[in-house]
mmCIF file of the N, C-alpha and C atoms, coordinates in Angstrom:
data_MODEL
# 
_entry.id   MODEL 
# 
loop_
_atom_site.group_PDB 
_atom_site.id 
_atom_site.type_symbol 
_atom_site.label_atom_id 
_atom_site.label_alt_id 
_atom_site.label_comp_id 
_atom_site.label_asym_id 
_atom_site.label_entity_id 
_atom_site.label_seq_id 
_atom_site.pdbx_PDB_ins_code 
_atom_site.Cartn_x 
_atom_site.Cartn_y 
_atom_site.Cartn_z 
_atom_site.occupancy 
_atom_site.B_iso_or_equiv 
_atom_site.pdbx_formal_charge 
_atom_site.auth_seq_id 
_atom_site.auth_comp_id 
_atom_site.auth_asym_id 
_atom_site.auth_atom_id 
_atom_site.pdbx_PDB_model_num 
ATOM 1   N N  . MET A 1 1  ? 0.543   -1.173  0.273   1.00 0.00 ? 1  MET A N  1 
ATOM 2   C CA . MET A 1 1  ? -0.179  -0.234  0.230   1.00 0.00 ? 1  MET A CA 1 
ATOM 3   C C  . MET A 1 1  ? 1.052   1.465   0.182   1.00 0.00 ? 1  MET A C  1 
ATOM 4   N N  . PHE A 1 2  ? 0.728   2.215   1.191   1.00 0.00 ? 2  PHE A N  1 
ATOM 5   C CA . PHE A 1 2  ? 1.369   3.410   1.471   1.00 0.00 ? 2  PHE A CA 1 
ATOM 6   C C  . PHE A 1 2  ? 2.827   3.232   1.713   1.00 0.00 ? 2  PHE A C  1 
ATOM 7   N N  . LYS A 1 3  ? 4.292   2.911   1.519   1.00 0.00 ? 3  LYS A N  1 
ATOM 8   C CA . LYS A 1 3  ? 5.475   3.386   1.783   1.00 0.00 ? 3  LYS A CA 1 
ATOM 9   C C  . LYS A 1 3  ? 5.528   4.245   3.172   1.00 0.00 ? 3  LYS A C  1 
ATOM 10  N N  . ASN A 1 4  ? 6.294   3.661   4.022   1.00 0.00 ? 4  ASN A N  1 
ATOM 11  C CA . ASN A 1 4  ? 6.900   5.191   5.139   1.00 0.00 ? 4  ASN A CA 1 
ATOM 12  C C  . ASN A 1 4  ? 7.296   6.353   4.293   1.00 0.00 ? 4  ASN A C  1 
ATOM 13  N N  . ASP A 1 5  ? 8.171   6.337   3.850   1.00 0.00 ? 5  ASP A N  1 
ATOM 14  C CA . ASP A 1 5  ? 8.403   7.765   3.203   1.00 0.00 ? 5  ASP A CA 1 
ATOM 15  C C  . ASP A 1 5  ? 7.677   7.896   2.727   1.00 0.00 ? 5  ASP A C  1 
ATOM 16  N N  . GLN A 1 6  ? 6.566   7.270   1.515   1.00 0.00 ? 6  GLN A N  1 
ATOM 17  C CA . GLN A 1 6  ? 5.476   8.633   1.306   1.00 0.00 ? 6  GLN A CA 1 
ATOM 18  C C  . GLN A 1 6  ? 4.524   8.690   2.223   1.00 0.00 ? 6  GLN A C  1 
ATOM 19  N N  . LEU A 1 7  ? 3.913   8.284   3.532   1.00 0.00 ? 7  LEU A N  1 
ATOM 20  C CA . LEU A 1 7  ? 3.403   8.716   4.095   1.00 0.00 ? 7  LEU A CA 1 
ATOM 21  C C  . LEU A 1 7  ? 3.904   10.325  5.495   1.00 0.00 ? 7  LEU A C  1 
ATOM 22  N N  . ASP A 1 8  ? 5.231   10.042  5.436   1.00 0.00 ? 8  ASP A N  1 
ATOM 23  C CA . ASP A 1 8  ? 6.341   10.424  6.047   1.00 0.00 ? 8  ASP A CA 1 
ATOM 24  C C  . ASP A 1 8  ? 5.978   12.338  4.784   1.00 0.00 ? 8  ASP A C  1 
ATOM 25  N N  . GLN A 1 9  ? 5.872   12.177  3.421   1.00 0.00 ? 9  GLN A N  1 
ATOM 26  C CA . GLN A 1 9  ? 5.498   12.980  2.739   1.00 0.00 ? 9  GLN A CA 1 
ATOM 27  C C  . GLN A 1 9  ? 4.295   13.562  2.429   1.00 0.00 ? 9  GLN A C  1 
ATOM 28  N N  . MET A 1 10 ? 3.281   12.657  3.046   1.00 0.00 ? 10 MET A N  1 
ATOM 29  C CA . MET A 1 10 ? 1.695   13.322  3.321   1.00 0.00 ? 10 MET A CA 1 
ATOM 30  C C  . MET A 1 10 ? 1.987   14.048  4.473   1.00 0.00 ? 10 MET A C  1 
ATOM 31  N N  . VAL A 1 11 ? 2.472   13.607  5.603   1.00 0.00 ? 11 VAL A N  1 
ATOM 32  C CA . VAL A 1 11 ? 2.534   14.259  6.614   1.00 0.00 ? 11 VAL A CA 1 
ATOM 33  C C  . VAL A 1 11 ? 3.528   15.584  6.830   1.00 0.00 ? 11 VAL A C  1 
ATOM 34  N N  . GLN A 1 12 ? 4.100   15.794  6.259   1.00 0.00 ? 12 GLN A N  1 
ATOM 35  C CA . GLN A 1 12 ? 4.334   16.753  5.982   1.00 0.00 ? 12 GLN A CA 1 
ATOM 36  C C  . GLN A 1 12 ? 3.820   17.944  5.095   1.00 0.00 ? 12 GLN A C  1 
ATOM 37  N N  . GLY A 1 13 ? 4.267   17.374  4.241   1.00 0.00 ? 13 GLY A N  1 
ATOM 38  C CA . GLY A 1 13 ? 2.857   18.415  3.487   1.00 0.00 ? 13 GLY A CA 1 
ATOM 39  C C  . GLY A 1 13 ? 2.225   18.778  3.849   1.00 0.00 ? 13 GLY A C  1 
ATOM 40  N N  . ILE A 1 14 ? 1.436   18.269  5.061   1.00 0.00 ? 14 ILE A N  1 
ATOM 41  C CA . ILE A 1 14 ? 0.301   19.080  5.663   1.00 0.00 ? 14 ILE A CA 1 
ATOM 42  C C  . ILE A 1 14 ? 0.516   19.717  6.439   1.00 0.00 ? 14 ILE A C  1 
ATOM 43  N N  . LEU A 1 15 ? 1.889   19.604  7.354   1.00 0.00 ? 15 LEU A N  1 
ATOM 44  C CA . LEU A 1 15 ? 2.433   20.269  8.568   1.00 0.00 ? 15 LEU A CA 1 
ATOM 45  C C  . LEU A 1 15 ? 3.303   21.414  8.135   1.00 0.00 ? 15 LEU A C  1 
ATOM 46  N N  . GLY A 1 16 ? 3.613   21.298  7.000   1.00 0.00 ? 16 GLY A N  1 
ATOM 47  C CA . GLY A 1 16 ? 3.954   22.604  5.801   1.00 0.00 ? 16 GLY A CA 1 
ATOM 48  C C  . GLY A 1 16 ? 3.349   24.314  5.787   1.00 0.00 ? 16 GLY A C  1 
ATOM 49  N N  . GLY A 1 17 ? 1.181   23.211  5.461   1.00 0.00 ? 17 GLY A N  1 
ATOM 50  C CA . GLY A 1 17 ? 0.584   24.464  6.237   1.00 0.00 ? 17 GLY A CA 1 
ATOM 51  C C  . GLY A 1 17 ? 0.292   24.739  6.973   1.00 0.00 ? 17 GLY A C  1 
ATOM 52  N N  . LEU A 1 18 ? 0.650   24.547  7.896   1.00 0.00 ? 18 LEU A N  1 
ATOM 53  C CA . LEU A 1 18 ? -0.331  24.930  8.972   1.00 0.00 ? 18 LEU A CA 1 
ATOM 54  C C  . LEU A 1 18 ? 0.447   26.473  9.480   1.00 0.00 ? 18 LEU A C  1 
ATOM 55  N N  . PRO A 1 19 ? 0.058   27.243  10.292  1.00 0.00 ? 19 PRO A N  1 
ATOM 56  C CA . PRO A 1 19 ? 0.492   28.865  11.010  1.00 0.00 ? 19 PRO A CA 1 
ATOM 57  C C  . PRO A 1 19 ? 1.429   28.898  11.698  1.00 0.00 ? 19 PRO A C  1 
ATOM 58  N N  . GLU A 1 20 ? 2.297   29.663  11.652  1.00 0.00 ? 20 GLU A N  1 
ATOM 59  C CA . GLU A 1 20 ? 3.338   29.958  13.021  1.00 0.00 ? 20 GLU A CA 1 
ATOM 60  C C  . GLU A 1 20 ? 3.082   29.189  14.230  1.00 0.00 ? 20 GLU A C  1 
ATOM 61  N N  . GLY A 1 21 ? 1.824   29.631  14.715  1.00 0.00 ? 21 GLY A N  1 
ATOM 62  C CA . GLY A 1 21 ? 1.672   29.498  16.148  1.00 0.00 ? 21 GLY A CA 1 
ATOM 63  C C  . GLY A 1 21 ? 1.691   27.929  16.391  1.00 0.00 ? 21 GLY A C  1 
ATOM 64  N N  . LEU A 1 22 ? 0.662   27.168  15.754  1.00 0.00 ? 22 LEU A N  1 
ATOM 65  C CA . LEU A 1 22 ? 0.219   25.650  15.444  1.00 0.00 ? 22 LEU A CA 1 
ATOM 66  C C  . LEU A 1 22 ? 1.975   24.834  15.426  1.00 0.00 ? 22 LEU A C  1 
ATOM 67  N N  . LYS A 1 23 ? 2.557   25.056  15.128  1.00 0.00 ? 23 LYS A N  1 
ATOM 68  C CA . LYS A 1 23 ? 3.867   25.343  14.826  1.00 0.00 ? 23 LYS A CA 1 
ATOM 69  C C  . LYS A 1 23 ? 4.719   24.020  16.071  1.00 0.00 ? 23 LYS A C  1 
ATOM 70  N N  . THR A 1 24 ? 4.538   25.010  16.627  1.00 0.00 ? 24 THR A N  1 
ATOM 71  C CA . THR A 1 24 ? 5.566   24.938  18.338  1.00 0.00 ? 24 THR A CA 1 
ATOM 72  C C  . THR A 1 24 ? 4.873   23.174  18.627  1.00 0.00 ? 24 THR A C  1 
ATOM 73  N N  . LEU A 1 25 ? 3.866   22.486  17.849  1.00 0.00 ? 25 LEU A N  1 
ATOM 74  C CA . LEU A 1 25 ? 2.622   21.699  18.466  1.00 0.00 ? 25 LEU A CA 1 
ATOM 75  C C  . LEU A 1 25 ? 3.261   20.672  17.079  1.00 0.00 ? 25 LEU A C  1 
ATOM 76  N N  . GLN A 1 26 ? 3.971   20.489  16.837  1.00 0.00 ? 26 GLN A N  1 
ATOM 77  C CA . GLN A 1 26 ? 4.486   19.543  15.843  1.00 0.00 ? 26 GLN A CA 1 
ATOM 78  C C  . GLN A 1 26 ? 4.873   18.389  15.733  1.00 0.00 ? 26 GLN A C  1 
ATOM 79  N N  . ASN A 1 27 ? 5.539   18.247  16.835  1.00 0.00 ? 27 ASN A N  1 
ATOM 80  C CA . ASN A 1 27 ? 5.778   16.744  17.364  1.00 0.00 ? 27 ASN A CA 1 
ATOM 81  C C  . ASN A 1 27 ? 4.848   16.041  17.288  1.00 0.00 ? 27 ASN A C  1 
ATOM 82  N N  . ASP A 1 28 ? 3.685   16.515  18.365  1.00 0.00 ? 28 ASP A N  1 
ATOM 83  C CA . ASP A 1 28 ? 2.760   15.939  18.793  1.00 0.00 ? 28 ASP A CA 1 
ATOM 84  C C  . ASP A 1 28 ? 1.534   15.725  17.538  1.00 0.00 ? 28 ASP A C  1 
ATOM 85  N N  . LEU A 1 29 ? 1.203   16.447  16.563  1.00 0.00 ? 29 LEU A N  1 
ATOM 86  C CA . LEU A 1 29 ? 0.508   16.659  15.181  1.00 0.00 ? 29 LEU A CA 1 
ATOM 87  C C  . LEU A 1 29 ? 1.222   15.556  14.842  1.00 0.00 ? 29 LEU A C  1 
ATOM 88  N N  . GLU A 1 30 ? 2.307   15.541  14.675  1.00 0.00 ? 30 GLU A N  1 
ATOM 89  C CA . GLU A 1 30 ? 2.866   15.327  13.033  1.00 0.00 ? 30 GLU A CA 1 
ATOM 90  C C  . GLU A 1 30 ? 2.363   13.043  13.968  1.00 0.00 ? 30 GLU A C  1 
ATOM 91  N N  . LYS A 1 31 ? 2.491   12.773  15.495  1.00 0.00 ? 31 LYS A N  1 
ATOM 92  C CA . LYS A 1 31 ? 2.770   11.745  14.966  1.00 0.00 ? 31 LYS A CA 1 
ATOM 93  C C  . LYS A 1 31 ? 0.849   11.250  15.190  1.00 0.00 ? 31 LYS A C  1 
ATOM 94  N N  . HIS A 1 32 ? 0.244   11.988  15.944  1.00 0.00 ? 32 HIS A N  1 
ATOM 95  C CA . HIS A 1 32 ? -1.807  11.888  15.698  1.00 0.00 ? 32 HIS A CA 1 
ATOM 96  C C  . HIS A 1 32 ? -1.632  11.686  14.702  1.00 0.00 ? 32 HIS A C  1 
ATOM 97  N N  . LEU A 1 33 ? -1.190  12.586  13.658  1.00 0.00 ? 33 LEU A N  1 
ATOM 98  C CA . LEU A 1 33 ? -1.340  13.025  11.710  1.00 0.00 ? 33 LEU A CA 1 
ATOM 99  C C  . LEU A 1 33 ? -0.917  11.336  11.230  1.00 0.00 ? 33 LEU A C  1 
ATOM 100 N N  . GLN A 1 34 ? 0.005   10.980  11.440  1.00 0.00 ? 34 GLN A N  1 
ATOM 101 C CA . GLN A 1 34 ? 0.513   9.746   10.973  1.00 0.00 ? 34 GLN A CA 1 
ATOM 102 C C  . GLN A 1 34 ? -0.554  8.501   11.632  1.00 0.00 ? 34 GLN A C  1 
ATOM 103 N N  . ILE A 1 35 ? -0.692  8.444   12.451  1.00 0.00 ? 35 ILE A N  1 
ATOM 104 C CA . ILE A 1 35 ? -1.846  7.323   13.304  1.00 0.00 ? 35 ILE A CA 1 
ATOM 105 C C  . ILE A 1 35 ? -3.339  7.807   12.618  1.00 0.00 ? 35 ILE A C  1 
ATOM 106 N N  . ALA A 1 36 ? -3.293  8.797   12.609  1.00 0.00 ? 36 ALA A N  1 
ATOM 107 C CA . ALA A 1 36 ? -5.127  8.837   11.860  1.00 0.00 ? 36 ALA A CA 1 
ATOM 108 C C  . ALA A 1 36 ? -4.820  8.460   10.346  1.00 0.00 ? 36 ALA A C  1 
ATOM 109 N N  . LEU A 1 37 ? -3.691  8.618   9.796   1.00 0.00 ? 37 LEU A N  1 
ATOM 110 C CA . LEU A 1 37 ? -3.417  9.223   8.027   1.00 0.00 ? 37 LEU A CA 1 
ATOM 111 C C  . LEU A 1 37 ? -3.615  7.462   7.905   1.00 0.00 ? 37 LEU A C  1 
ATOM 112 N N  . ARG A 1 38 ? -2.651  6.596   8.430   1.00 0.00 ? 38 ARG A N  1 
ATOM 113 C CA . ARG A 1 38 ? -2.068  4.820   8.678   1.00 0.00 ? 38 ARG A CA 1 
ATOM 114 C C  . ARG A 1 38 ? -4.248  4.275   9.067   1.00 0.00 ? 38 ARG A C  1 
ATOM 115 N N  . GLN A 1 39 ? -4.954  4.957   10.026  1.00 0.00 ? 39 GLN A N  1 
ATOM 116 C CA . GLN A 1 39 ? -5.977  4.153   10.139  1.00 0.00 ? 39 GLN A CA 1 
ATOM 117 C C  . GLN A 1 39 ? -6.394  4.465   9.139   1.00 0.00 ? 39 GLN A C  1 
ATOM 118 N N  . GLY A 1 40 ? -6.884  5.648   8.788   1.00 0.00 ? 40 GLY A N  1 
ATOM 119 C CA . GLY A 1 40 ? -7.492  5.795   7.469   1.00 0.00 ? 40 GLY A CA 1 
ATOM 120 C C  . GLY A 1 40 ? -7.375  5.195   5.696   1.00 0.00 ? 40 GLY A C  1 
ATOM 121 N N  . LEU A 1 41 ? -6.030  5.280   5.473   1.00 0.00 ? 41 LEU A N  1 
ATOM 122 C CA . LEU A 1 41 ? -6.071  4.564   5.051   1.00 0.00 ? 41 LEU A CA 1 
ATOM 123 C C  . LEU A 1 41 ? -5.911  2.810   4.663   1.00 0.00 ? 41 LEU A C  1 
ATOM 124 N N  . ARG A 1 42 ? -6.101  2.243   6.203   1.00 0.00 ? 42 ARG A N  1 
ATOM 125 C CA . ARG A 1 42 ? -5.896  0.847   6.085   1.00 0.00 ? 42 ARG A CA 1 
ATOM 126 C C  . ARG A 1 42 ? -7.564  0.994   5.940   1.00 0.00 ? 42 ARG A C  1 
ATOM 127 N N  . LYS A 1 43 ? -8.544  1.406   6.369   1.00 0.00 ? 43 LYS A N  1 
ATOM 128 C CA . LYS A 1 43 ? -10.008 1.480   5.896   1.00 0.00 ? 43 LYS A CA 1 
ATOM 129 C C  . LYS A 1 43 ? -10.653 2.018   4.494   1.00 0.00 ? 43 LYS A C  1 
ATOM 130 N N  . LEU A 1 44 ? -9.474  1.870   3.780   1.00 0.00 ? 44 LEU A N  1 
ATOM 131 C CA . LEU A 1 44 ? -9.885  1.985   2.293   1.00 0.00 ? 44 LEU A CA 1 
ATOM 132 C C  . LEU A 1 44 ? -9.361  1.237   1.275   1.00 0.00 ? 44 LEU A C  1 
ATOM 133 N N  . ASP A 1 45 ? -10.259 0.580   0.461   1.00 0.00 ? 45 ASP A N  1 
ATOM 134 C CA . ASP A 1 45 ? -10.321 -1.150  -0.182  1.00 0.00 ? 45 ASP A CA 1 
ATOM 135 C C  . ASP A 1 45 ? -9.171  -0.562  -1.168  1.00 0.00 ? 45 ASP A C  1 
ATOM 136 N N  . LEU A 1 46 ? -8.226  -0.551  -1.126  1.00 0.00 ? 46 LEU A N  1 
ATOM 137 C CA . LEU A 1 46 ? -6.857  0.079   -2.100  1.00 0.00 ? 46 LEU A CA 1 
ATOM 138 C C  . LEU A 1 46 ? -6.245  -1.581  -2.350  1.00 0.00 ? 46 LEU A C  1 
ATOM 139 N N  . VAL A 1 47 ? -5.910  -1.901  -3.545  1.00 0.00 ? 47 VAL A N  1 
ATOM 140 C CA . VAL A 1 47 ? -4.382  -2.674  -4.339  1.00 0.00 ? 47 VAL A CA 1 
ATOM 141 C C  . VAL A 1 47 ? -3.426  -2.170  -3.974  1.00 0.00 ? 47 VAL A C  1 
ATOM 142 N N  . SER A 1 48 ? -1.673  -3.014  -3.599  1.00 0.00 ? 48 SER A N  1 
ATOM 143 C CA . SER A 1 48 ? -1.089  -2.546  -4.316  1.00 0.00 ? 48 SER A CA 1 
ATOM 144 C C  . SER A 1 48 ? -0.724  -2.027  -5.572  1.00 0.00 ? 48 SER A C  1 
ATOM 145 N N  . ARG A 1 49 ? 0.441   -1.871  -5.425  1.00 0.00 ? 49 ARG A N  1 
ATOM 146 C CA . ARG A 1 49 ? 0.649   -1.443  -7.134  1.00 0.00 ? 49 ARG A CA 1 
ATOM 147 C C  . ARG A 1 49 ? 1.219   -2.945  -8.120  1.00 0.00 ? 49 ARG A C  1 
ATOM 148 N N  . ASP A 1 50 ? 1.620   -4.031  -7.596  1.00 0.00 ? 50 ASP A N  1 
ATOM 149 C CA . ASP A 1 50 ? 2.349   -5.061  -7.867  1.00 0.00 ? 50 ASP A CA 1 
ATOM 150 C C  . ASP A 1 50 ? 0.980   -5.479  -8.141  1.00 0.00 ? 50 ASP A C  1 
ATOM 151 N N  . GLU A 1 51 ? 0.212   -5.296  -7.484  1.00 0.00 ? 51 GLU A N  1 
ATOM 152 C CA . GLU A 1 51 ? -1.349  -6.578  -8.143  1.00 0.00 ? 51 GLU A CA 1 
ATOM 153 C C  . GLU A 1 51 ? -2.374  -5.870  -9.120  1.00 0.00 ? 51 GLU A C  1 
ATOM 154 N N  . PHE A 1 52 ? -2.258  -4.267  -8.979  1.00 0.00 ? 52 PHE A N  1 
ATOM 155 C CA . PHE A 1 52 ? -2.351  -3.202  -9.940  1.00 0.00 ? 52 PHE A CA 1 
ATOM 156 C C  . PHE A 1 52 ? -1.852  -3.580  -11.385 1.00 0.00 ? 52 PHE A C  1 
ATOM 157 N N  . ASP A 1 53 ? -0.559  -3.734  -10.757 1.00 0.00 ? 53 ASP A N  1 
ATOM 158 C CA . ASP A 1 53 ? 0.464   -4.170  -12.335 1.00 0.00 ? 53 ASP A CA 1 
ATOM 159 C C  . ASP A 1 53 ? 0.224   -5.475  -13.038 1.00 0.00 ? 53 ASP A C  1 
ATOM 160 N N  . VAL A 1 54 ? -0.301  -6.168  -12.447 1.00 0.00 ? 54 VAL A N  1 
ATOM 161 C CA . VAL A 1 54 ? -0.194  -7.740  -12.869 1.00 0.00 ? 54 VAL A CA 1 
ATOM 162 C C  . VAL A 1 54 ? -2.159  -7.810  -13.348 1.00 0.00 ? 54 VAL A C  1 
ATOM 163 N N  . GLN A 1 55 ? -3.425  -6.820  -12.794 1.00 0.00 ? 55 GLN A N  1 
ATOM 164 C CA . GLN A 1 55 ? -4.654  -6.745  -13.057 1.00 0.00 ? 55 GLN A CA 1 
ATOM 165 C C  . GLN A 1 55 ? -4.071  -6.159  -14.484 1.00 0.00 ? 55 GLN A C  1 
ATOM 166 N N  . GLN A 1 56 ? -3.500  -5.217  -14.337 1.00 0.00 ? 56 GLN A N  1 
ATOM 167 C CA . GLN A 1 56 ? -3.281  -4.676  -16.103 1.00 0.00 ? 56 GLN A CA 1 
ATOM 168 C C  . GLN A 1 56 ? -3.061  -5.339  -17.225 1.00 0.00 ? 56 GLN A C  1 
ATOM 169 N N  . ALA A 1 57 ? -1.747  -6.125  -16.338 1.00 0.00 ? 57 ALA A N  1 
ATOM 170 C CA . ALA A 1 57 ? -1.252  -7.232  -17.758 1.00 0.00 ? 57 ALA A CA 1 
ATOM 171 C C  . ALA A 1 57 ? -2.121  -8.201  -17.937 1.00 0.00 ? 57 ALA A C  1 
ATOM 172 N N  . VAL A 1 58 ? -3.189  -8.470  -16.998 1.00 0.00 ? 58 VAL A N  1 
ATOM 173 C CA . VAL A 1 58 ? -4.223  -9.572  -17.340 1.00 0.00 ? 58 VAL A CA 1 
ATOM 174 C C  . VAL A 1 58 ? -5.599  -8.881  -18.084 1.00 0.00 ? 58 VAL A C  1 
ATOM 175 N N  . LEU A 1 59 ? -5.816  -7.813  -18.109 1.00 0.00 ? 59 LEU A N  1 
ATOM 176 C CA . LEU A 1 59 ? -6.632  -6.659  -18.311 1.00 0.00 ? 59 LEU A CA 1 
ATOM 177 C C  . LEU A 1 59 ? -6.128  -7.483  -20.602 1.00 0.00 ? 59 LEU A C  1 
ATOM 178 N N  . ALA A 1 60 ? -4.836  -6.623  -20.514 1.00 0.00 ? 60 ALA A N  1 
ATOM 179 C CA . ALA A 1 60 ? -4.172  -6.076  -21.835 1.00 0.00 ? 60 ALA A CA 1 
ATOM 180 C C  . ALA A 1 60 ? -4.193  -7.768  -22.924 1.00 0.00 ? 60 ALA A C  1 
ATOM 181 N N  . ARG A 1 61 ? -3.931  -8.521  -21.487 1.00 0.00 ? 61 ARG A N  1 
ATOM 182 C CA . ARG A 1 61 ? -3.895  -9.832  -22.651 1.00 0.00 ? 61 ARG A CA 1 
ATOM 183 C C  . ARG A 1 61 ? -5.341  -10.181 -22.991 1.00 0.00 ? 61 ARG A C  1 
ATOM 184 N N  . THR A 1 62 ? -6.513  -10.816 -22.151 1.00 0.00 ? 62 THR A N  1 
ATOM 185 C CA . THR A 1 62 ? -8.020  -10.489 -22.169 1.00 0.00 ? 62 THR A CA 1 
ATOM 186 C C  . THR A 1 62 ? -7.830  -9.610  -23.555 1.00 0.00 ? 62 THR A C  1 
ATOM 187 N N  . ARG A 1 63 ? -8.028  -7.996  -23.583 1.00 0.00 ? 63 ARG A N  1 
ATOM 188 C CA . ARG A 1 63 ? -8.348  -7.376  -24.803 1.00 0.00 ? 63 ARG A CA 1 
ATOM 189 C C  . ARG A 1 63 ? -7.581  -7.968  -25.973 1.00 0.00 ? 63 ARG A C  1 
ATOM 190 N N  . GLU A 1 64 ? -6.304  -7.974  -25.718 1.00 0.00 ? 64 GLU A N  1 
ATOM 191 C CA . GLU A 1 64 ? -5.979  -8.622  -27.055 1.00 0.00 ? 64 GLU A CA 1 
ATOM 192 C C  . GLU A 1 64 ? -6.779  -9.666  -27.717 1.00 0.00 ? 64 GLU A C  1 
ATOM 193 N N  . LYS A 1 65 ? -6.925  -10.822 -26.981 1.00 0.00 ? 65 LYS A N  1 
ATOM 194 C CA . LYS A 1 65 ? -7.464  -12.743 -27.193 1.00 0.00 ? 65 LYS A CA 1 
ATOM 195 C C  . LYS A 1 65 ? -9.438  -11.722 -27.596 1.00 0.00 ? 65 LYS A C  1 
ATOM 196 N N  . LEU A 1 66 ? -9.774  -10.972 -27.298 1.00 0.00 ? 66 LEU A N  1 
ATOM 197 C CA . LEU A 1 66 ? -10.932 -10.629 -27.813 1.00 0.00 ? 66 LEU A CA 1 
ATOM 198 C C  . LEU A 1 66 ? -10.435 -10.078 -29.268 1.00 0.00 ? 66 LEU A C  1 
ATOM 199 N N  . GLU A 1 67 ? -9.983  -9.105  -29.283 1.00 0.00 ? 67 GLU A N  1 
ATOM 200 C CA . GLU A 1 67 ? -9.730  -8.695  -30.890 1.00 0.00 ? 67 GLU A CA 1 
ATOM 201 C C  . GLU A 1 67 ? -9.858  -10.107 -31.756 1.00 0.00 ? 67 GLU A C  1 
ATOM 202 N N  . ASP A 1 68 ? -8.437  -10.876 -31.380 1.00 0.00 ? 68 ASP A N  1 
ATOM 203 C CA . ASP A 1 68 ? -8.739  -11.937 -32.066 1.00 0.00 ? 68 ASP A CA 1 
ATOM 204 C C  . ASP A 1 68 ? -10.195 -12.472 -32.736 1.00 0.00 ? 68 ASP A C  1 
ATOM 205 N N  . LEU A 1 69 ? -10.549 -12.510 -31.328 1.00 0.00 ? 69 LEU A N  1 
ATOM 206 C CA . LEU A 1 69 ? -12.262 -13.509 -31.695 1.00 0.00 ? 69 LEU A CA 1 
ATOM 207 C C  . LEU A 1 69 ? -13.272 -11.827 -32.106 1.00 0.00 ? 69 LEU A C  1 
ATOM 208 N N  . GLU A 1 70 ? -12.891 -11.395 -32.278 1.00 0.00 ? 70 GLU A N  1 
ATOM 209 C CA . GLU A 1 70 ? -13.534 -10.475 -32.973 1.00 0.00 ? 70 GLU A CA 1 
ATOM 210 C C  . GLU A 1 70 ? -13.531 -10.391 -34.289 1.00 0.00 ? 70 GLU A C  1 
ATOM 211 N N  . LYS A 1 71 ? -11.936 -11.054 -34.950 1.00 0.00 ? 71 LYS A N  1 
ATOM 212 C CA . LYS A 1 71 ? -11.231 -10.392 -36.397 1.00 0.00 ? 71 LYS A CA 1 
ATOM 213 C C  . LYS A 1 71 ? -12.104 -11.589 -36.888 1.00 0.00 ? 71 LYS A C  1 
ATOM 214 N N  . THR A 1 72 ? -11.647 -13.342 -35.924 1.00 0.00 ? 72 THR A N  1 
ATOM 215 C CA . THR A 1 72 ? -12.370 -14.136 -36.082 1.00 0.00 ? 72 THR A CA 1 
ATOM 216 C C  . THR A 1 72 ? -13.371 -14.337 -36.598 1.00 0.00 ? 72 THR A C  1 
ATOM 217 N N  . VAL A 1 73 ? -14.818 -14.117 -35.999 1.00 0.00 ? 73 VAL A N  1 
ATOM 218 C CA . VAL A 1 73 ? -15.914 -13.949 -36.104 1.00 0.00 ? 73 VAL A CA 1 
ATOM 219 C C  . VAL A 1 73 ? -16.114 -12.862 -37.487 1.00 0.00 ? 73 VAL A C  1 
ATOM 220 N N  . ALA A 1 74 ? -15.734 -11.940 -37.751 1.00 0.00 ? 74 ALA A N  1 
ATOM 221 C CA . ALA A 1 74 ? -15.535 -11.114 -38.502 1.00 0.00 ? 74 ALA A CA 1 
ATOM 222 C C  . ALA A 1 74 ? -15.239 -11.685 -40.024 1.00 0.00 ? 74 ALA A C  1 
ATOM 223 N N  . ASN A 1 75 ? -14.457 -12.970 -40.093 1.00 0.00 ? 75 ASN A N  1 
ATOM 224 C CA . ASN A 1 75 ? -14.264 -13.206 -41.276 1.00 0.00 ? 75 ASN A CA 1 
ATOM 225 C C  . ASN A 1 75 ? -14.747 -14.341 -40.989 1.00 0.00 ? 75 ASN A C  1 
ATOM 226 N N  . LEU A 1 76 ? -15.579 -14.984 -40.439 1.00 0.00 ? 76 LEU A N  1 
ATOM 227 C CA . LEU A 1 76 ? -16.577 -16.458 -39.989 1.00 0.00 ? 76 LEU A CA 1 
ATOM 228 C C  . LEU A 1 76 ? -18.052 -15.245 -40.962 1.00 0.00 ? 76 LEU A C  1 
ATOM 229 N N  . GLU A 1 77 ? -18.221 -14.534 -40.653 1.00 0.00 ? 77 GLU A N  1 
ATOM 230 C CA . GLU A 1 77 ? -19.715 -14.362 -41.565 1.00 0.00 ? 77 GLU A CA 1 
ATOM 231 C C  . GLU A 1 77 ? -19.413 -13.682 -42.487 1.00 0.00 ? 77 GLU A C  1 
ATOM 232 N N  . GLN A 1 78 ? -18.197 -13.340 -42.699 1.00 0.00 ? 78 GLN A N  1 
ATOM 233 C CA . GLN A 1 78 ? -18.143 -12.709 -44.584 1.00 0.00 ? 78 GLN A CA 1 
ATOM 234 C C  . GLN A 1 78 ? -18.058 -13.881 -45.087 1.00 0.00 ? 78 GLN A C  1 
ATOM 235 N N  . LYS A 1 79 ? -17.342 -15.082 -44.626 1.00 0.00 ? 79 LYS A N  1 
ATOM 236 C CA . LYS A 1 79 ? -17.138 -16.356 -45.507 1.00 0.00 ? 79 LYS A CA 1 
ATOM 237 C C  . LYS A 1 79 ? -18.585 -17.041 -45.383 1.00 0.00 ? 79 LYS A C  1 
ATOM 238 N N  . LEU A 1 80 ? -19.635 -16.691 -44.922 1.00 0.00 ? 80 LEU A N  1 
ATOM 239 C CA . LEU A 1 80 ? -20.917 -17.014 -44.675 1.00 0.00 ? 80 LEU A CA 1 
ATOM 240 C C  . LEU A 1 80 ? -21.979 -16.344 -45.324 1.00 0.00 ? 80 LEU A C  1 
ATOM 241 N N  . ASN A 1 81 ? -21.892 -15.091 -45.394 1.00 0.00 ? 81 ASN A N  1 
ATOM 242 C CA . ASN A 1 81 ? -22.373 -14.459 -46.776 1.00 0.00 ? 81 ASN A CA 1 
ATOM 243 C C  . ASN A 1 81 ? -21.830 -14.176 -47.910 1.00 0.00 ? 81 ASN A C  1 
ATOM 244 N N  . ASN A 1 82 ? -20.545 -15.135 -48.255 1.00 0.00 ? 82 ASN A N  1 
ATOM 245 C CA . ASN A 1 82 ? -20.654 -14.845 -49.523 1.00 0.00 ? 82 ASN A CA 1 
ATOM 246 C C  . ASN A 1 82 ? -21.049 -16.267 -49.759 1.00 0.00 ? 82 ASN A C  1 
# 
């Protein structure tokens, strides 16, 4: 899912937008924000990049087979009509 460095980048991006007065609470906010983000991301129905890539390859192969079958059917229909 998300790697620790990606999560840290998200947290730092959020913390970077805080007003100066809240930056004194940064360590506490950072810890709680990371926990909240991890819990929120776990609840989402996400797949890993590897799983996505595998499914994308399967879809590409299926699409190729479908195109081949469509050509075969078109050829058979043409022969039948002639």
